C-alpha positions in Angstrom: 72.4 111.5 38.5 72.3 110.6 42.2 72.1 107.1 43.5 68.5 107.7 44.7 67.5 109.0 41.2 69.1 106.1 39.5 67.3 103.6 41.8 64.0 105.5 41.2 64.6 105.3 37.4 65.4 101.6 37.5 62.3 100.8 39.6 60.2 103.0 37.3 61.4 101.1 34.2 60.7 97.7 35.9 57.2 98.8 36.9 56.5 100.1 33.4 57.5 96.9 31.8 55.4 94.9 34.3 52.4 97.1 33.5 52.8 96.8 29.8 53.2 93.0 30.0 50.2 92.7 32.2 48.0 94.8 29.8 49.3 92.8 26.9 47.9 89.6 28.4 44.3 90.9 28.3 43.6 90.2 24.6 44.6 86.6 24.7 42.7 85.9 27.9 39.6 87.6 26.5 39.8 85.6 23.2 39.9 82.4 25.3 36.8 83.4 27.3 34.9 84.5 24.1 35.7 81.2 22.5 34.4 79.4 25.6 31.0 81.2 25.3 31.5 84.4 27.2 30.1 87.6 25.6 32.4 90.7 25.3 30.3 92.6 27.8 30.5 89.9 30.4 34.3 89.5 30.1 34.8 93.3 30.3 32.4 93.6 33.3 34.3 90.8 35.2 37.6 92.4 34.4 36.9 95.9 35.4 34.8 95.1 38.5 37.5 92.8 39.9 40.1 95.6 39.2 37.8 98.1 40.9 37.4 95.9 44.0 41.2 96.0 44.4 41.8 99.7 43.5 38.8 101.4 45.4 40.3 100.7 48.8 43.7 102.0 47.7 42.0 105.2 46.3 40.1 105.7 49.6 43.4 105.6 51.5 45.0 108.1 49.1 42.1 110.5 49.4 42.4 110.5 53.2 38.8 111.8 53.7 39.3 114.6 51.2 36.1 114.0 49.2 35.9 117.5 47.6 38.0 116.7 44.5 36.0 113.5 44.1 32.7 115.4 44.1 33.9 118.1 41.8 35.2 115.6 39.2 32.2 113.3 39.1 31.5 114.2 35.4 35.1 113.5 34.5 35.1 110.2 36.4 31.8 109.2 34.7 33.2 110.0 31.2 36.3 108.1 32.0 34.4 105.1 33.1 31.9 105.0 30.3 34.2 105.9 27.4 37.8 105.3 28.4 37.2 102.1 30.4 34.0 100.4 29.4 33.6 101.6 25.8 37.3 101.0 24.9 37.5 97.6 26.4 34.2 96.4 25.0 35.3 97.5 21.5 38.7 95.9 21.9 37.2 92.6 23.1 34.7 92.6 20.2 37.7 93.3 17.8 39.7 90.3 19.1 36.7 88.1 18.6 37.3 88.2 14.8 40.8 89.7 14.4 44.1 88.4 15.6 45.0 90.0 19.0 48.1 91.7 17.6 46.3 93.3 14.7 43.5 94.6 16.9 46.0 96.1 19.4 48.1 97.7 16.7 45.1 99.4 15.2 44.2 100.7 18.7 47.7 101.9 19.2 47.3 104.5 16.4 45.2 106.5 18.9 48.0 109.1 19.6 47.8 110.2 16.0 44.1 110.8 16.5 44.8 112.8 19.6 47.2 115.0 17.6 44.5 115.7 15.1 42.0 116.5 17.9 44.5 119.0 19.5 45.0 120.6 16.1 41.3 121.0 15.3 40.1 121.8 18.8 43.0 123.8 20.3 44.9 124.9 17.2 48.0 123.0 18.0 49.3 122.4 14.5 51.6 119.4 14.2 55.1 119.9 12.9 56.8 118.0 10.2 58.1 115.3 12.5 54.6 114.6 13.8 53.2 114.5 10.3 55.9 112.1 9.3 55.1 109.8 12.2 51.4 109.8 11.3 52.3 108.8 7.7 54.5 106.0 9.0 51.6 104.8 11.2 49.2 104.9 8.3 51.5 102.9 6.1 52.1 100.4 8.8 48.3 100.0 9.3 47.9 99.1 5.7 50.4 96.3 6.1 49.0 95.1 9.4 45.5 94.8 7.9 47.1 92.9 5.0 45.4 95.1 2.5 48.1 94.8 -0.1 48.0 91.0 -0.5 44.4 90.7 -1.5 43.5 88.8 1.7 39.9 88.9 2.9 39.2 92.1 4.8 37.3 91.8 8.1 35.3 94.9 8.2 33.4 94.2 11.4 36.6 93.4 13.4 38.4 96.4 11.9 35.5 98.6 12.8 35.5 97.5 16.4 39.3 98.0 16.5 38.9 101.6 15.2 36.2 102.2 17.8 38.7 101.0 20.4 41.3 103.5 18.9 38.8 106.3 19.4 38.1 105.2 22.9 41.8 105.1 23.7 42.2 108.6 22.3 39.5 109.8 24.7 41.4 108.1 27.4 44.5 110.1 26.6 42.6 113.4 26.5 40.7 112.7 29.8 43.8 111.4 31.5 45.6 114.7 30.6 43.4 116.6 33.1 46.1 117.0 35.7 44.6 120.2 37.1 41.8 118.5 39.0 43.5 117.7 42.3 42.3 114.1 41.9 44.8 111.3 42.5 45.4 109.1 39.5 44.4 106.0 41.4 41.1 107.6 42.4 40.3 108.4 38.8 41.2 104.9 37.7 39.2 103.2 40.5 36.2 105.4 40.0 36.2 104.9 36.2 36.6 101.1 36.6 33.7 101.0 39.1 31.3 103.1 37.1 32.2 101.4 33.8 31.7 97.9 35.3 28.4 98.8 37.0 27.0 100.4 33.8 28.0 97.4 31.7 26.5 95.0 34.2 23.2 97.0 34.3 23.1 97.3 30.5 23.5 93.5 30.3 20.8 92.8 32.8 18.5 95.2 30.9 19.2 93.3 27.6 20.9 96.3 26.0 24.2 94.4 25.5 24.5 90.6 25.5 25.7 89.4 28.9 26.6 85.7 28.7 29.0 83.7 30.8 30.0 80.0 30.7 31.4 77.5 33.1 33.2 75.7 30.2 36.9 75.2 30.4 38.9 78.0 28.6 41.0 76.4 25.9 44.4 77.8 24.8 47.1 76.5 22.6 47.9 73.1 24.0 46.2 73.4 27.4 43.0 74.3 29.1 42.1 76.3 32.2 39.1 76.7 34.5 36.9 79.7 33.6 37.4 81.2 37.0 41.2 81.1 36.7 41.1 83.0 33.4 38.7 85.6 34.9 40.8 86.1 38.0 44.0 86.6 35.9 42.1 88.9 33.6 40.8 91.1 36.4 43.7 90.9 39.0 46.7 90.8 36.7 45.6 92.3 33.3 43.7 95.1 35.0 44.4 95.8 38.7 48.1 95.0 38.7 48.5 96.7 35.2 46.9 99.9 36.4 48.7 100.1 39.7 52.1 99.3 38.2 51.4 101.8 35.4 50.5 104.6 37.8 53.6 103.9 40.0 55.8 103.8 36.9 54.5 107.1 35.5 55.1 108.9 38.9 58.7 107.7 38.7 59.5 108.2 35.0 57.1 111.0 33.9 54.5 110.6 31.3 56.7 110.9 28.2 59.2 108.2 29.1 56.5 106.0 30.6 54.6 106.2 27.3 57.5 105.0 25.3 58.1 102.0 27.6 54.4 101.3 27.5 54.8 100.5 23.7 56.2 97.2 25.0 52.5 96.2 25.5 52.2 95.6 21.7 55.2 93.2 21.7 53.9 91.5 24.9 50.4 91.1 23.3 52.0 89.5 20.2 54.0 87.2 22.3 51.1 86.1 24.5 48.9 85.6 21.4 51.6 83.4 19.8 52.1 81.5 23.1 48.4 81.1 24.1 46.5 81.2 20.8 49.1 80.1 18.3 48.5 83.4 16.4 51.8 83.9 14.6 52.0 87.2 12.7 52.9 87.1 9.0 56.0 88.8 7.6 54.2 91.8 6.1 52.2 92.2 9.3 55.4 92.2 11.4 56.9 94.9 9.2 53.6 96.9 9.5 53.7 96.5 13.3 57.2 98.0 13.3 56.1 100.9 11.2 53.1 101.5 13.4 55.2 101.5 16.5 57.8 103.7 14.8 55.1 106.2 13.8 53.7 106.4 17.3 57.2 107.1 18.7 57.9 109.7 16.1 54.6 111.4 16.8 55.4 111.5 20.5 58.8 112.9 19.8 57.4 115.6 17.4 54.8 116.9 19.8 56.1 119.8 21.8 53.5 122.1 23.5 55.1 125.5 24.5 53.9 128.0 27.1 53.6 131.4 25.5 55.9 134.1 26.9 54.3 136.2 29.5 51.5 133.9 30.1 52.4 133.4 33.7 51.3 129.8 33.5 53.1 127.0 35.3 54.7 124.2 33.4 54.1 120.8 34.9 57.1 118.5 34.9 56.3 115.3 33.1 59.6 113.6 33.7 61.5 116.0 31.4 62.3 119.6 32.3 60.3 121.7 29.9 61.8 125.1 29.2 59.9 128.0 30.6 60.2 131.1 28.3 62.1 134.0 29.8 59.8 136.4 31.5 56.9 134.1 31.7 57.1 134.0 35.5 56.2 130.3 35.4 57.5 127.7 37.8 58.1 124.0 37.3 55.9 121.6 39.2 57.2 118.0 39.8 54.5 115.4 39.4 56.7 112.9 41.1 55.2 114.2 44.4 52.5 112.5 46.4 49.0 112.6 44.9 47.7 114.9 47.6 50.2 117.6 46.7 48.9 117.9 43.2 45.8 119.9 44.3 48.1 122.7 45.3 48.9 123.2 41.7 45.3 123.4 40.4 45.2 125.3 37.2 48.7 124.3 36.1 49.3 124.1 32.4 50.0 120.6 31.2 52.0 119.6 28.2 49.2 118.0 26.2 51.7 116.4 23.9 52.4 113.6 26.4 50.1 111.0 25.0 51.2 108.3 27.3 49.9 104.9 26.2 47.9 103.0 28.9 44.6 100.9 28.1 42.5 100.3 28.7 
């Protein structure tokens, strides 16, 4: 590995850890706002609109006046904003209103298993034994995380919201896998955040979802903070910084490696919940969390999408060189290039197994 490649890898790992840590802060900040009288819709709207205000100018610079990809992908951007951004975050914030942050996030992080099932049913990509074993590990871990074996009271409402967040995250992975659009990743994120925030705001003003905010101090474990400080950190750090750092990390590491590093978000969320909310996980829940994370890792390792021989399709490099079958005539495309260059490879076949984890 050359010096430049090593430096690129190190910077990518640093950015991925920064992104995961920033995302992990969201649940604890949201719980503080909810306890202070904010509704989930108001907290999500503030978060995504602040992030959009930061990312939209960056996306405009990246597009460099090339508005064609933006117009062609308006349905994709709208779906991303409504489901992957607004729907997922609203469900997650509703979940942390009644569940510990770590429990809600661990349930949501079983989303890659759901994506594997979708690819099997919809595209006939039958999972191998390694993938099935990972799914079983995740299911066993989920039972322990929910504390179902000790006879503790089961929070059906919070669990239902967390499962909805899991479904939304799965949609995020599927929609984010559309690398054949020619649309820079930042433009997709900025457009989705803007649409999701505006729709939630309009829905609140119309009375469809409760939109309530409060000027009360936000109380955490041992200290308080002004409401505006919590909102700024939620929007600028736990959303804008998290998305930008995650995109930059993925371009340096590739989707597969970046997705593994992104699992640090769960540990970061548990740490922030312990520090800010005094939510210390129990022993069985900690074991369950390890099993869930192990299951997700095994599922990612077990997923390998192959390009049929003679298909002539291109294989997109997601950070690892995927073998192109002899005689296929395919070439390898490096996604580490600048966003504008991706459009030249429209129609490229993407390894749908890379279910990189990135919220929200």
